[in-house]
N, C-alpha and C positions, 0 to 999 in steps of 0.2 A: 807484454813480453812473455813468451812461453814456448810452446812447441815449434813455433815458426822461426825461432831464433837460430836454430841449427838445422841444417839439411843433413840428417843422419845418413841418408842414402849416399850423399856425396862423400861424407867422411868414410863410409865403408868402401866406396869406389877407390878413393885415394889409398886407403890401406891395402886394397887388393893390387893397385897399380905399383906401389913402391915395395910391397911385401911387409909382412908383419914385423920383421926385425928392424927395418929402416923406418917404419912408421913413427915410432916414438921420437927418433931424431928429426924427422921432417916436422913433426908437431912442435918440438922444442925450438927449432930454427924459426918457424913461422911466428910463434909467440914472441920470441926474442926480437925479431925484426920489427914486428908490429908495435911492440912496446916502445922500441927506440923511435920509430917514426911518429907514433902518437905523442910521445913526449916532446917532440920538436914542434908540433903544430902551433901551440900558442906563441912561440917566439919567432915564427917565420916572418920575413920582412915584407912580403907582398902577396897579393892574391894568386899570382901565377904559381908561386912556390906552394901555397896552400893547396891549390887545385892539383898540382902534381903529386903531393903527398896523399891527398884524398883518393886520387885515381889509383895510386899504388896500393893503398889500404883496401880499396874496393876489390881490386883484382885478387889480392892475397886472401881476402875474406872469402871470396867465391871459391877459390881453389881448395880451401879447407872446409867449406860448407857453412861458414858463418853468414847465413843468408840475411838475418836481421841487421847485422853490422854492415854488410855490403849495401843494403838498402839505405841505411842511415848515412853512409859515406856518399852514396849517389845523391841523396837530398842535399847534403852539405856542399857537394861539388857544384850542383846546379845553383844553389844560393850564392856561392862564391862567384860563379860565372856571371850571375846577374848583379853582383855587387851588393848583395844584401845578407851576406853571411854574418851572423852575430856571434859574440863570444859564448852565448848560451847554446847556440847550435854546435859549436866546437866542443863544448862541455858535454852535450848530449852524445856526440860521437864517442868521446872518451868513456862516458858512462855505459853506453851500449856495448862497447868493446869489453869493459870490465865485467858486465853482466853475462855476456856471451862466453867469455873465457871461463868464468866461474861455473856456468852451466855445463860447458864442454868438459872441463876437468872433472866435475862431479859425476857426470853420467857417461863419459865415453866408453869406459870398460864394459858397462852393462849394455849399452846401446849397440856396440859393434863387436860383440863377442864372436869369436871365430866359429 
């Protein structure tokens, strides 16, 4: 995990699309929604629900530039569709999100300076 975790050009695009003033709010909403959905993953009752949550996470991740996290969600979604998703894979999705979020919050101001 490293520089390929975050697509900083996508982050800059999003900031330009929504404007600098609204960017922080968009980021906060994204992080809040994703935290909620990720927290629900282990308790979901069936594969279809897990796949829907993973699909949502993948799309959300792409929109904010969390490329590595999006890739991890894609892998988990495929494993779930094939009936081979393990608790370890779900934990890896959660871990990847935590690492991506930490990297993003630590470096966003320097990486996307106006």
